[in-house]
Structures are given as structure tokens and as C-alpha cells.
N, C-alpha and C positions, 0 to 999 in steps of 0.2 A: 553413399549416403547422403541425402539433403537435409539439411538443419531447418526445422520451422524455426524462427522467431518472430514471438508474437508483438514484439516493441515495432517491427514493421510493418507488422500486418494491423496493427491500430496505431499506427503513427499517429493518430489527430487526438490519440489519448493519450502518447505516452512522449510526446517531442513538438510540445507547444512554442510561441515564440515567447522568447525574452521578453524582448521588446515589447508586443501587446498582448490584452487580454482578449479571450476571446470565450462563444457561449458554446459548448456541445451539449449531445446527448448521449451518455453510456449506455450500452447494452448491459443486457445479465453476462454475466462472465462468473469464471466458477474462480475459486481461491480457497487454500487454506487459510485456517484463520485459531488466534488463538486472544484470547480476552484479560485483560490485567488492568492495573492501575500503580500508580507512585511516578518517580521521574525516571523517565527512561534512560540516565544517565548514572545511576545510580541504583535502581532498582534489580533486585536479583532475578523476581518474575518475569524482566524485560529480557534481560540475556538469554535465562531460560525458554523465554521464546524463540526468541528468534533463534537459538540452534538448535530445539524441535521442527522449527518451520523449512530452515536450510540442510537439515537432515533429510526431512521428509523428502521434502523438492528436489533434491536431488538423487534419493532412492528411485523415486516415481520416473525420474529422467530415466535413470539405466534401467529399470522393467521395462518403459516402453521399449527405450533402445533396442535390451536385447530378445523381449518376447513379442512386439509388434514391431520391429525394423523401423519406431519412429521414432526418429531423434530431434528433442528443440532444445533451444536455448532457456536453463533455468530463468525465471522473469527475475524485477526487482523487488525488493523488500517495500512493504507501502505501509499506511498506518493511517488512521480513524483515531481524532482524537478529538475530545471535549472533558466536559468538568459540570458537576452538580450548580457549583455556580462560575457562571460563567464570569464575570467580572475577575476571580483569581485567576481563567484560561488567560483571560486578556491580557493581564499582568504577567506574566510568564510564572508565574506561583507551582513549579510542575510539581509538585510533590500532590496538590491534590488532580492532577490530571488521571484522564481514565483513557485509553486506549485498546486497540484490536491492531495486531499488528499481523501480516499477513500476505502472501504470495498466491500472483495468478496461477491457474493451473489452464493446461491445452484443452480443446473443446470433447477430445476422445477420452482424458483422462475419465473413468468414473470412480461411483462409488465401491465398488471391488477391486480396482487399480487399489484403491487408498486400503484400505481393508486389508492387502496382501501387504505391500508395503509399509503398514504400522506394524505390522507383524514382524516383518524383519529387521524392522529399526528395534522393534520392542527385543527382539534376539540379540542384536547385535548391540545398541548402545545404549537403548530403553531411556532416552533424556526424561529428565523429570517435568515437561511439560506436554508430553506425548499424549496424554489422558486429557486434558485440558482444549485439547487441540481438535477443529471440527472442520467438514467441507463441506462448502454450502455455495450457493448460487445467489450472487449480490446484483441488484439492479440499483447503479447508480440514480440513473436519468439524466435530466435536464442539471445540468452545470455550468459553470464559472471557471476557468483553468488558467492559469502562465507559469512560465516557468521560469522559478529564483536563482541563479547565479550565484554562491557564496554561500559564506558559513552557516549555518542553521539558524549562529544565532542572529543572524541580521535578517529572518525573516518579515520580524515586524513589517518595516514599511513597505513590502510587497503582499502581505496579506491586505494591510487596510485599501493598499493599492487597487488589489481585487475586491473588495469589498464597494467600496467605490462605484467601481465599473460594475456592478453588481443593480447597485440602486440605482444608477445612472442610467441602468440600461431598462430600468423598470423591473426589478425584481426583489423578492427579500431572498432572505437568508433562508436555510431550513439544513433538519439532518449536521453531520458531522464535519468536521473540517478534516480533509485527505490530505495526504502527504505521499508523492510516490521520488523515492532513492534511487537517483539513478546513476549516481557516484560510491565509490568506497572513500569514506574517512581514513581506511589504516592507507591507503593509496593514493590518494588522492589532493593535492593542493586544498586546502578550506575554501580558498578564492575559486575556486575551480568546480567545487561541488554543483551539479544542478539537480533540483528537485523541484518536484512536479506540484506544485498547489491548488487544490480544488479543493470547490464549495457547491454542494448543490444547491439549486435554487428555486422556487416557485413564483409565478409570477407575480405581482403586487394587487393586491384589490383595487380595485379602480373608487 
């Protein structure tokens, strides 16, 4: 049985250059999502969100493989990040951050699949954040992005570089800061972690 790998299918969006910023137009994609707030390093809500997301994602994978003979690689964890006071966001005061933790799902996964998987997960594990999870289509559209190589705590210069590139290219920033975590921090040396840094943009008015 062939295994679908969406990171390869959407290589443009999941494997950008480490050296150069790029401009992309991200289409509508399907995600499991959980919203929350607080420092991801300490907030229990964030741990609960990840538990529910991964449990549901793997349940959907095996449901697809067993019932429809369609196997695929579970996608990487992603996060949208923002704060009511963006100065505190820029300063790194993570206690004020708001977030949406999410994992992309293949096109053939439907609301019916999600409902079936949700009941199976509820019966077997019933993670705390299960009822806070939603399944929806998300269209990011025009964005700038780059790959950050190294610890999450060292992202600031990469983010600054990306924002400068956007301005120099004639764009204003919009919506939420987006990160895609391609490495597992439990198994990967910090200096080898790979994170896609993406920022939606809009053309600056003349």
C-alpha cells in the first residue's frame, strides 16, 4: 500500500529555504485545531491540546488505512500565535500569548471521518481537549516564509529577517504568526530543529 506524504505533495509550503525568504500563496487546507492561551512551555492547556491532536490524527490515519485502504504520514504540529498586546508578543512574554495548535489532514478526510474518530477516541482515551477540538478548512493565502534552523528560543532574528523581507517586497503583515514544527524536540538536538516560519501578508497600499 502506497503511503501519502503531504509534506512532499506540498513541498513548497513545508520545505522552504533556510537561506532565502520566499513568497507563497497557501491554498485552502484541512486541519484539526485547538485554541488556547498561555506559555506553551508551562500551560497545561497546550499539553492537553497536543495530546488530543495527535490522538485524533493517528486514529484518523488508521481509520483511513483500515476502512479505505488509504495510508498517509501524520503531518507535523503547527501553531498560530498572537497576543492582544503585540508588544508583549514581540518581547517574548509568553504568558500573554494566544495560540491555535493544529495538524493538517488529507483532502479525503471528511467531517464523517472526524466524527467517527472522535467517538473512538472518546471511548478509548477521552483526552481533556477533545471537545475543544474542531475540524475546519483554513486558507492562509499570500504569505512570506523561511526555514529556521536551531532552537525555538533563537527564532527572533529569523522572524525579524522575514518581516524585513516582507516590507522590502512591498507587503504589510496581517493575521497571525505561523510556525510548523518539523523536528521532534525530544529526539533532535536543539541546533538541528527545523521550523517553518510563515507570516501572511497583504500588498502595501500605494
